PATIGU-349245 format. One record per atom (N, C-alpha, C, O, CB): atom name; x, y, z; residue in one letter. Coordinates in steps of 0.1 Angstrom, whole numbers. Glycine has a CB too. Example, Ala and Ser with C-alpha at 12.3 -4.5 7.8 and 13.67 -1.06 7.14 Angstrom:
BEGIN
atomo,c1,c2,c3,residuo
N,132,-57,78,A .
CA,123,-45,78,A .
C,132,-33,78,A .
O,142,-33,85,A .
CB,113,-45,90,A .
N,128,-22,71,S .
CA,137,-11,71,S .
C,129,0,79,S .
O,134,11,80,S .
CB,141,-6,57,S .
This chain:
BEGIN
atomo,c1,c2,c3,residuo
N,8,-12,0,M .
CA,0,0,0,M .
C,9,12,0,M .
O,19,13,7,M .
CB,-10,0,12,M .
N,5,22,-8,Q .
CA,12,35,-8,Q .
C,3,46,-2,Q .
O,-9,47,-5,Q .
CB,17,38,-22,Q .
N,10,55,5,I .
CA,3,67,10,I .
C,10,79,4,I .
O,22,80,6,I .
CB,3,68,26,I .
N,2,87,-3,R .
CA,8,99,-9,R .
C,2,111,-3,R .
O,-11,112,-3,R .
CB,6,99,-25,R .
N,10,119,2,V .
CA,5,131,9,V .
C,11,143,2,V .
O,23,144,1,V .
CB,8,131,24,V .
N,2,153,-2,K .
CA,7,165,-8,K .
C,6,176,3,K .
O,-3,184,3,K .
CB,-1,169,-21,K .
N,16,175,12,S .
CA,16,185,22,S .
C,30,187,26,S .
O,38,178,29,S .
CB,8,181,35,S .
N,35,200,27,P .
CA,49,202,31,P .
C,51,199,46,P .
O,63,198,50,P .
CB,53,216,28,P .
N,41,198,54,R .
CA,42,197,68,R .
C,43,182,72,R .
O,50,179,82,R .
CB,31,203,75,R .
N,36,173,65,I .
CA,35,159,69,I .
C,39,150,57,I .
O,34,151,47,I .
CB,21,155,74,I .
N,49,142,60,G .
CA,54,132,50,G .
C,47,119,53,G .
O,40,118,62,G .
CB,69,131,49,G .
N,51,109,45,H .
CA,46,95,47,H .
C,48,90,61,H .
O,39,86,68,H .
CB,52,85,37,H .
N,60,91,66,R .
CA,63,86,80,R .
C,56,95,90,R .
O,51,90,100,R .
CB,78,86,82,R .
N,56,108,88,G .
CA,49,117,97,G .
C,35,114,98,G .
O,29,115,109,G .
CB,52,131,94,G .
N,28,111,87,L .
CA,14,108,87,L .
C,11,96,95,L .
O,2,96,103,L .
CB,9,106,72,L .
N,19,85,93,K .
CA,16,73,100,K .
C,18,75,115,K .
O,11,70,123,K .
CB,26,61,96,K .
N,28,83,119,T .
CA,31,86,133,T .
C,19,94,139,T .
O,15,92,150,T .
CB,44,93,135,T .
N,15,104,131,T .
CA,4,113,136,T .
C,-9,105,137,T .
O,-16,106,147,T .
CB,2,124,126,T .
N,-12,96,127,L .
CA,-24,88,128,L .
C,-23,79,140,L .
O,-33,77,148,L .
CB,-26,80,115,L .
N,-12,72,142,A .
CA,-11,62,153,A .
C,-12,69,166,A .
O,-18,64,175,A .
CB,3,55,152,A .
N,-6,81,167,R .
CA,-7,88,180,R .
C,-21,93,182,R .
O,-26,92,194,R .
CB,3,101,180,R .
N,-28,98,172,K .
CA,-42,103,174,K .
C,-52,92,177,K .
O,-61,94,184,K .
CB,-46,111,161,K .
N,-50,80,171,R .
CA,-59,69,173,R .
C,-54,59,183,R .
O,-59,48,184,R .
CB,-62,62,159,R .
N,-43,63,190,R .
CA,-38,54,200,R .
C,-34,40,195,R .
O,-38,30,200,R .
CB,-47,52,212,R .
N,-27,41,184,D .
CA,-22,29,177,D .
C,-34,20,171,D .
O,-32,8,170,D .
CB,-14,20,186,D .
N,-45,26,169,A .
CA,-56,18,163,A .
C,-55,17,148,A .
O,-64,10,142,A .
CB,-69,25,167,A .
N,-46,23,142,L .
CA,-45,22,127,L .
C,-40,9,123,L .
O,-29,5,128,L .
CB,-35,33,122,L .
N,-47,1,116,D .
CA,-43,-12,111,D .
C,-42,-11,96,D .
O,-52,-10,88,D .
CB,-54,-23,115,D .
N,-29,-11,91,L .
CA,-27,-9,77,L .
C,-30,-21,69,L .
O,-30,-20,56,L .
CB,-12,-5,75,L .
N,-34,-32,75,R .
CA,-38,-44,67,R .
C,-52,-43,63,R .
O,-56,-50,53,R .
CB,-36,-56,76,R .
N,-60,-34,69,R .
CA,-74,-32,65,R .
C,-76,-20,57,R .
O,-69,-10,59,R .
CB,-83,-32,77,R .
N,-86,-20,47,P .
CA,-88,-8,39,P .
C,-92,4,48,P .
O,-100,2,57,P .
CB,-98,-10,28,P .
N,-88,16,45,F .
CA,-92,28,52,F .
C,-90,40,43,F .
O,-84,39,33,F .
CB,-84,29,65,F .
N,-96,51,47,T .
CA,-95,63,40,T .
C,-88,73,49,T .
O,-90,73,61,T .
CB,-109,69,36,T .
N,-79,81,44,I .
CA,-72,91,51,I .
C,-77,105,47,I .
O,-78,108,35,I .
CB,-56,90,49,I .
N,-80,113,57,H .
CA,-85,126,55,H .
C,-75,136,60,H .
O,-69,135,71,H .
CB,-99,129,62,H .
N,-72,146,51,L .
CA,-63,157,55,L .
C,-71,170,55,L .
O,-76,174,44,L .
CB,-50,157,46,L .
N,-72,176,66,I .
CA,-79,189,67,I .
C,-70,199,74,I .
O,-67,198,85,I .
CB,-93,187,75,I .
N,-66,209,66,A .
CA,-57,219,71,A .
C,-45,213,78,A .
O,-42,217,90,A .
CB,-65,229,80,A .
N,-39,203,72,S .
CA,-27,196,77,S .
C,-30,188,90,S .
O,-21,184,97,S .
CB,-16,206,80,S .
N,-43,185,93,D .
CA,-46,177,104,D .
C,-51,163,98,D .
O,-59,164,88,D .
CB,-57,183,113,D .
N,-47,152,103,A .
CA,-50,139,96,A .
C,-58,131,106,A .
O,-55,130,118,A .
CB,-37,132,92,A .
N,-67,123,100,Y .
CA,-74,112,107,Y .
C,-77,102,98,Y .
O,-78,104,86,Y .
CB,-86,118,115,Y .
N,-80,89,103,W .
CA,-83,78,94,W .
C,-97,74,96,W .
O,-103,77,106,W .
CB,-74,66,96,W .
N,-103,67,86,E .
CA,-116,63,86,E .
C,-117,49,81,E .
O,-113,47,69,E .
CB,-126,72,79,E .
N,-121,39,89,P .
CA,-122,25,83,P .
C,-133,24,73,P .
O,-143,31,73,P .
CB,-124,15,94,P .
N,-130,15,63,K .
CA,-141,13,53,K .
C,-151,4,58,K .
O,-148,-7,63,K .
CB,-134,7,40,K .
N,-163,8,58,L .
CA,-175,0,63,L .
C,-182,-6,52,L .
O,-181,-2,40,L .
CB,-184,9,72,L .
N,-189,-17,55,P .
CA,-197,-23,44,P .
C,-208,-14,39,P .
O,-212,-4,46,P .
CB,-204,-36,49,P .
N,-213,-16,27,K .
CA,-223,-8,21,K .
C,-236,-9,29,K .
O,-239,-20,35,K .
CB,-226,-11,6,K .
N,-243,2,30,K .
CA,-256,1,37,K .
C,-266,-7,30,K .
O,-265,-8,17,K .
CB,-261,16,40,K .
N,-276,-13,36,P .
CA,-286,-21,29,P .
C,-293,-13,19,P .
O,-296,-1,21,P .
CB,-296,-27,39,P .
N,-297,-20,8,T .
CA,-305,-13,-2,T .
C,-320,-15,0,T .
O,-324,-24,8,T .
CB,-301,-18,-16,T .
N,-328,-7,-6,S .
CA,-342,-9,-5,S .
C,-348,-19,-14,S .
O,-360,-22,-14,S .
CB,-349,5,-7,S .
N,-339,-25,-22,N .
CA,-344,-36,-31,N .
C,-335,-48,-30,N .
O,-327,-50,-39,N .
CB,-344,-30,-46,N .
N,-336,-55,-19,P .
CA,-327,-67,-17,P .
C,-330,-78,-28,P .
O,-342,-80,-32,P .
CB,-328,-72,-3,P .
N,-320,-85,-32,S .
CA,-322,-96,-42,S .
C,-328,-108,-35,S .
O,-336,-115,-42,S .
CB,-309,-99,-48,S .
N,-325,-112,-23,Q .
CA,-331,-123,-16,Q .
C,-333,-121,-1,Q .
O,-344,-123,3,Q .
CB,-322,-135,-19,Q .
N,-322,-118,6,F .
CA,-324,-116,20,F .
C,-330,-103,23,F .
O,-325,-92,19,F .
CB,-310,-118,27,F .
N,-341,-103,31,I .
CA,-348,-90,34,I .
C,-344,-85,47,I .
O,-341,-73,48,I .
CB,-363,-93,33,I .
N,-343,-93,57,Q .
CA,-340,-89,71,Q .
C,-336,-101,79,Q .
O,-341,-112,77,Q .
CB,-351,-80,77,Q .
N,-328,-98,89,A .
CA,-325,-109,99,A .
C,-330,-103,112,A .
O,-329,-91,115,A .
CB,-309,-112,100,A .
N,-335,-112,121,A .
CA,-340,-108,134,A .
C,-335,-119,144,A .
O,-337,-131,141,A .
CB,-355,-107,134,A .
N,-329,-115,155,P .
CA,-325,-125,165,P .
C,-337,-130,172,P .
O,-348,-124,174,P .
CB,-316,-118,175,P .
N,-336,-143,176,L .
CA,-346,-150,184,L .
C,-339,-152,198,L .
O,-330,-160,199,L .
CB,-351,-163,178,L .
N,-344,-145,208,L .
CA,-338,-146,221,L .
C,-347,-154,231,L .
O,-359,-152,232,L .
CB,-336,-133,227,L .
N,-341,-164,238,N .
CA,-349,-171,249,N .
C,-349,-161,261,N .
O,-339,-155,265,N .
CB,-342,-184,252,N .
N,-361,-160,267,V .
CA,-362,-152,279,V .
C,-370,-159,290,V .
O,-377,-169,287,V .
CB,-370,-139,275,V .
N,-367,-155,302,D .
CA,-373,-162,314,D .
C,-388,-157,316,D .
O,-397,-165,319,D .
CB,-365,-159,327,D .
N,-390,-144,314,D .
CA,-403,-138,317,D .
C,-407,-130,305,D .
O,-403,-118,303,D .
CB,-403,-129,330,D .
N,-416,-135,297,L .
CA,-420,-129,284,L .
C,-427,-116,286,L .
O,-424,-106,280,L .
CB,-428,-138,276,L .
N,-437,-115,295,P .
CA,-444,-102,297,P .
C,-435,-91,302,P .
O,-436,-80,298,P .
CB,-456,-104,307,P .
N,-426,-94,312,E .
CA,-417,-84,317,E .
C,-407,-80,306,E .
O,-403,-68,305,E .
CB,-409,-90,329,E .
N,-403,-89,297,T .
CA,-394,-86,286,T .
C,-401,-76,277,T .
O,-395,-66,272,T .
CB,-389,-98,279,T .
N,-413,-79,273,I .
CA,-421,-70,264,I .
C,-422,-56,270,I .
O,-420,-46,264,I .
CB,-434,-76,261,I .
N,-425,-56,283,A .
CA,-427,-43,290,A .
C,-413,-35,290,A .
O,-414,-23,287,A .
CB,-431,-45,305,A .
N,-402,-42,292,F .
CA,-389,-35,292,F .
C,-387,-29,278,F .
O,-383,-17,277,F .
CB,-378,-45,296,F .
N,-389,-37,268,Y .
CA,-386,-32,254,Y .
C,-395,-21,250,Y .
O,-391,-11,243,Y .
CB,-386,-43,244,Y .
N,-408,-22,253,T .
CA,-418,-12,249,T .
C,-417,1,257,T .
O,-418,12,252,T .
CB,-432,-18,248,T .
N,-416,-1,270,E .
CA,-417,11,279,E .
C,-404,18,281,E .
O,-403,30,281,E .
CB,-422,7,293,E .
N,-393,10,281,Q .
CA,-380,16,284,Q .
C,-372,20,271,Q .
O,-366,30,270,Q .
CB,-371,7,292,Q .
N,-372,11,261,L .
CA,-365,12,249,L .
C,-373,18,237,L .
O,-367,20,226,L .
CB,-358,-1,245,L .
N,-386,20,239,E .
CA,-395,26,229,E .
C,-397,17,217,E .
O,-398,22,206,E .
CB,-389,39,225,E .
N,-397,4,218,F .
CA,-400,-5,208,F .
C,-415,-7,208,F .
O,-422,-3,217,F .
CB,-393,-19,209,F .
N,-421,-13,197,T .
CA,-435,-16,196,T .
C,-437,-31,195,T .
O,-430,-37,187,T .
CB,-441,-9,184,T .
N,-446,-36,203,C .
CA,-449,-51,202,C .
C,-460,-53,192,C .
O,-471,-47,193,C .
CB,-453,-56,216,C .
N,-457,-61,181,D .
CA,-468,-63,171,D .
C,-473,-77,171,D .
O,-482,-80,164,D .
CB,-462,-59,157,D .
N,-467,-86,180,F .
CA,-472,-99,181,F .
C,-469,-104,195,F .
O,-457,-103,200,F .
CB,-467,-109,170,F .
N,-479,-110,202,E .
CA,-476,-116,215,E .
C,-486,-128,217,E .
O,-498,-127,215,E .
CB,-478,-105,226,E .
N,-480,-139,221,S .
CA,-487,-151,225,S .
C,-482,-155,238,S .
O,-474,-148,244,S .
CB,-487,-162,214,S .
N,-487,-166,243,E .
CA,-483,-171,256,E .
C,-467,-174,256,E .
O,-461,-172,267,E .
CB,-490,-184,259,E .
N,-462,-179,245,N .
CA,-448,-183,245,N .
C,-439,-175,235,N .
O,-427,-178,234,N .
CB,-447,-197,243,N .
N,-444,-166,228,Y .
CA,-437,-160,217,Y .
C,-441,-145,215,Y .
O,-453,-142,217,Y .
CB,-438,-167,204,Y .
N,-431,-136,212,A .
CA,-435,-122,210,A .
C,-425,-116,200,A .
O,-413,-121,199,A .
CB,-435,-114,223,A .
N,-429,-105,193,V .
CA,-420,-98,184,V .
C,-421,-83,187,V .
O,-432,-78,188,V .
CB,-424,-101,169,V .
N,-410,-77,189,V .
CA,-410,-62,190,V .
C,-402,-56,179,V .
O,-393,-62,173,V .
CB,-404,-58,204,V .
N,-406,-44,176,W .
CA,-400,-36,164,W .
C,-396,-22,169,W .
O,-402,-16,178,W .
CB,-409,-36,152,W .
N,-386,-17,162,R .
CA,-383,-3,163,R .
C,-377,1,149,R .
O,-366,-4,146,R .
CB,-372,1,175,R .
N,-385,9,141,D .
CA,-381,12,127,D .
C,-379,-1,120,D .
O,-389,-9,118,D .
CB,-368,21,127,D .
N,-367,-4,115,N .
CA,-364,-16,107,N .
C,-358,-27,115,N .
O,-354,-38,110,N .
CB,-356,-13,95,N .
N,-357,-26,128,A .
CA,-351,-36,137,A .
C,-361,-44,145,A .
O,-370,-38,151,A .
CB,-341,-29,147,A .
N,-361,-57,143,A .
CA,-370,-66,150,A .
C,-363,-75,159,A .
O,-351,-79,156,A .
CB,-379,-73,140,A .
N,-369,-79,170,I .
CA,-364,-89,179,I .
C,-375,-98,182,I .
O,-386,-94,186,I .
CB,-357,-83,192,I .
N,-372,-111,181,H .
CA,-382,-122,185,H .
C,-378,-127,198,H .
O,-366,-129,201,H .
CB,-383,-133,174,H .
N,-388,-130,207,F .
CA,-386,-136,220,F .
C,-394,-149,221,F .
O,-405,-150,216,F .
CB,-390,-126,231,F .
N,-387,-159,228,R .
CA,-394,-171,230,R .
C,-392,-174,245,R .
O,-382,-174,251,R .
CB,-387,-183,222,R .
N,-404,-176,252,S .
CA,-404,-180,266,S .
C,-398,-194,267,S .
O,-402,-203,260,S .
CB,-418,-179,272,S .
N,-388,-195,276,S .
CA,-381,-208,277,S .
C,-378,-211,291,S .
O,-374,-203,299,S .
CB,-368,-207,269,S .
N,-381,-224,295,S .
CA,-377,-229,308,S .
C,-363,-233,308,S .
O,-357,-236,319,S .
CB,-387,-240,313,S .
N,-357,-235,297,Q .
CA,-342,-238,296,Q .
C,-334,-226,301,Q .
O,-339,-215,301,Q .
CB,-338,-242,282,Q .
N,-322,-229,305,K .
CA,-313,-219,309,K .
C,-311,-209,297,K .
O,-308,-213,286,K .
CB,-299,-224,314,K .
N,-313,-196,300,V .
CA,-312,-186,289,V .
C,-297,-184,286,V .
O,-289,-181,294,V .
CB,-318,-173,294,V .
N,-294,-186,273,S .
CA,-280,-183,268,S .
C,-280,-168,265,S .
O,-289,-163,258,S .
CB,-276,-192,256,S .
N,-270,-161,269,L .
CA,-269,-147,268,L .
C,-264,-143,254,L .
O,-255,-150,248,L .
CB,-260,-141,278,L .
N,-269,-132,248,S .
CA,-265,-128,235,S .
C,-262,-113,236,S .
O,-265,-106,245,S .
CB,-277,-130,225,S .
N,-256,-108,225,A .
CA,-253,-94,223,A .
C,-258,-90,210,A .
O,-256,-97,200,A .
CB,-238,-90,225,A .
N,-265,-79,209,I .
CA,-271,-74,196,I .
C,-266,-60,194,I .
O,-267,-52,203,I .
CB,-286,-75,195,I .
N,-261,-57,182,F .
CA,-257,-43,178,F .
C,-267,-37,169,F .
O,-271,-43,159,F .
CB,-243,-43,171,F .
N,-272,-26,173,F .
CA,-282,-18,165,F .
C,-275,-6,159,F .
O,-270,2,166,F .
CB,-295,-14,173,F .
N,-275,-4,146,W .
CA,-271,8,139,W .
C,-283,18,141,W .
O,-294,15,137,W .
CB,-267,6,124,W .
N,-280,30,146,V .
CA,-290,40,148,V .
C,-286,53,143,V .
O,-274,55,141,V .
CB,-294,41,163,V .
N,-295,62,140,K .
CA,-292,76,137,K .
C,-293,84,150,K .
O,-302,81,158,K .
CB,-303,81,126,K .
N,-283,93,151,N .
CA,-283,101,163,N .
C,-283,94,176,N .
O,-292,94,184,N .
CB,-295,111,163,N .
N,-272,86,178,V .
CA,-270,78,190,V .
C,-270,87,203,V .
O,-275,82,213,V .
CB,-257,70,189,V .
N,-265,99,202,D .
CA,-265,108,214,D .
C,-279,111,218,D .
O,-282,111,230,D .
CB,-258,121,210,D .
N,-288,113,209,Q .
CA,-302,116,212,Q .
C,-309,104,219,Q .
O,-316,105,229,Q .
CB,-310,121,200,Q .
N,-307,92,213,Y .
CA,-313,80,219,Y .
C,-307,77,233,Y .
O,-314,73,242,Y .
CB,-310,68,209,Y .
N,-294,79,234,Y .
CA,-288,77,247,Y .
C,-294,86,258,Y .
O,-298,82,269,Y .
CB,-273,80,246,Y .
N,-296,99,254,Q .
CA,-303,109,264,Q .
C,-317,104,267,Q .
O,-322,105,278,Q .
CB,-303,123,258,Q .
N,-324,99,257,S .
CA,-338,95,258,S .
C,-338,83,269,S .
O,-347,83,277,S .
CB,-344,90,245,S .
N,-329,74,268,L .
CA,-329,63,277,L .
C,-325,67,291,L .
O,-330,62,301,L .
CB,-319,52,272,L .
N,-315,77,292,K .
CA,-311,82,305,K .
C,-323,89,312,K .
O,-325,87,324,K .
CB,-299,92,303,K .
N,-331,96,304,E .
CA,-343,103,310,E .
C,-353,93,315,E .
O,-361,96,324,E .
CB,-349,112,299,E .
N,-353,81,309,R .
CA,-362,70,314,R .
C,-356,62,325,R .
O,-362,52,330,R .
CB,-366,61,302,R .
N,-344,66,329,S .
CA,-337,59,340,S .
C,-333,45,337,S .
O,-332,36,345,S .
CB,-345,59,353,S .
N,-330,42,324,V .
CA,-326,29,319,V .
C,-311,28,324,V .
O,-303,37,322,V .
CB,-327,27,304,V .
N,-308,17,330,S .
CA,-294,14,335,S .
C,-285,12,323,S .
O,-287,3,315,S .
CB,-294,2,344,S .
N,-274,20,322,I .
CA,-265,19,311,I .
C,-253,10,315,I .
O,-247,13,326,I .
CB,-260,33,307,I .
N,-250,0,308,K .
CA,-239,-9,311,K .
C,-226,-3,307,K .
O,-216,-3,314,K .
CB,-241,-23,305,K .
N,-225,2,294,I .
CA,-213,8,289,I .
C,-217,22,284,I .
O,-226,24,276,I .
CB,-207,0,277,I .
N,-211,32,290,E .
CA,-214,46,287,E .
C,-212,50,273,E .
O,-203,44,266,E .
CB,-207,56,297,E .
N,-219,60,268,L .
CA,-217,65,254,L .
C,-203,71,253,L .
O,-198,79,261,L .
CB,-227,76,251,L .
N,-196,66,242,D .
CA,-182,71,239,D .
C,-179,68,225,D .
O,-186,59,218,D .
CB,-172,64,249,D .
N,-169,74,219,T .
CA,-164,71,206,T .
C,-153,61,208,T .
O,-143,64,215,T .
CB,-159,84,198,T .
N,-154,50,201,R .
CA,-144,39,203,R .
C,-133,40,193,R .
O,-135,47,183,R .
CB,-151,25,201,R .
N,-121,34,196,P .
CA,-110,35,187,P .
C,-112,30,173,P .
O,-105,33,163,P .
CB,-98,28,193,P .
N,-122,21,171,Y .
CA,-125,15,158,Y .
C,-135,23,150,Y .
O,-140,19,140,Y .
CB,-131,1,160,Y .
N,-138,36,155,G .
CA,-146,45,147,G .
C,-161,44,149,G .
O,-169,49,140,G .
CB,-143,42,132,G .
N,-166,38,160,I .
CA,-180,37,162,I .
C,-183,45,175,I .
O,-176,43,185,I .
CB,-185,22,163,I .
N,-194,53,176,R .
CA,-198,59,188,R .
C,-210,51,193,R .
O,-220,50,186,R .
CB,-202,74,185,R .
N,-209,45,205,D .
CA,-219,36,209,D .
C,-220,36,225,D .
O,-212,41,232,D .
CB,-216,22,204,D .
N,-231,29,229,F .
CA,-233,26,243,F .
C,-241,13,244,F .
O,-246,8,234,F .
CB,-241,38,251,F .
N,-241,7,256,A .
CA,-248,-6,258,A .
C,-257,-6,270,A .
O,-254,1,280,A .
CB,-237,-17,259,A .
N,-268,-13,269,V .
CA,-276,-16,281,V .
C,-278,-31,281,V .
O,-274,-39,272,V .
CB,-290,-9,279,V .
N,-283,-36,292,V .
CA,-286,-51,294,V .
C,-301,-52,297,V .
O,-306,-45,305,V .
CB,-277,-57,305,V .
N,-308,-61,290,D .
CA,-322,-63,292,D .
C,-324,-71,305,D .
O,-315,-76,311,D .
CB,-329,-69,280,D .
N,-337,-74,308,I .
CA,-339,-80,321,I .
C,-336,-95,321,I .
O,-335,-101,331,I .
CB,-354,-79,324,I .
N,-333,-101,309,S .
CA,-328,-115,308,S .
C,-313,-116,307,S .
O,-308,-127,307,S .
CB,-335,-121,296,S .
N,-306,-104,307,G .
CA,-292,-104,306,G .
C,-286,-102,292,G .
O,-274,-103,291,G .
CB,-287,-117,312,G .
N,-294,-100,282,H .
CA,-289,-98,268,H .
C,-284,-84,267,H .
O,-290,-75,271,H .
CB,-300,-101,258,H .
N,-272,-83,261,E .
CA,-266,-70,259,E .
C,-270,-64,246,E .
O,-270,-70,236,E .
CB,-250,-71,259,E .
N,-275,-51,247,L .
CA,-279,-44,235,L .
C,-270,-32,233,L .
O,-269,-23,242,L .
CB,-294,-39,237,L .
N,-264,-31,222,I .
CA,-254,-20,219,I .
C,-261,-12,208,I .
O,-265,-17,198,I .
CB,-240,-26,214,I .
N,-261,1,210,F .
CA,-266,11,200,F .
C,-255,20,196,F .
O,-248,26,204,F .
CB,-278,19,207,F .
N,-253,21,183,G .
CA,-242,29,178,G .
C,-244,35,164,G .
O,-253,31,157,G .
CB,-230,21,179,G .
N,-234,43,161,Q .
CA,-234,49,147,Q .
C,-219,52,144,Q .
O,-211,51,153,Q .
CB,-242,62,146,Q .
N,-217,54,131,D .
CA,-203,57,127,D .
C,-199,70,134,D .
O,-207,80,135,D .
CB,-202,59,111,D .
N,-187,71,138,A .
CA,-182,83,146,A .
C,-178,94,137,A .
O,-178,106,141,A .
CB,-171,79,155,A .
N,-174,91,125,Y .
CA,-168,101,116,Y .
C,-177,103,103,Y .
O,-173,111,95,Y .
CB,-154,98,112,Y .
């Protein structure tokens, strides 16, 4: 890989040093990335996968199926605390939605295996504040991570970790 910089202040080695220092050695030259130079200030941006299209060829959506101990309490947590909408509920199964994100729940007497789900959201800061105002317990505080994502995490009543984030740059 070659890095070409048209700046009298920063050369190839200086750019790598500046980037590594700014990102606390998070720069991985083995992965594709974009370098931005703004008034001789440099930062890197990892290449992310393309966003979903509105005309998928076959796969339309994926939704996790989580085993839960208490289905009614789980539905209440997601609808009252996280602002999801429940569109199906039976004695042993339920589905909640928020925009294009769906989660399916199954009431289970088996030991619940814990999962983590990442949700891409718009304006993560606003959603974070909304949950704080509802007194939702935050497991991991809102912050910009070295890998270029601004996110935070909560844990639902069954112990499943829910991470909400957006691109930081």
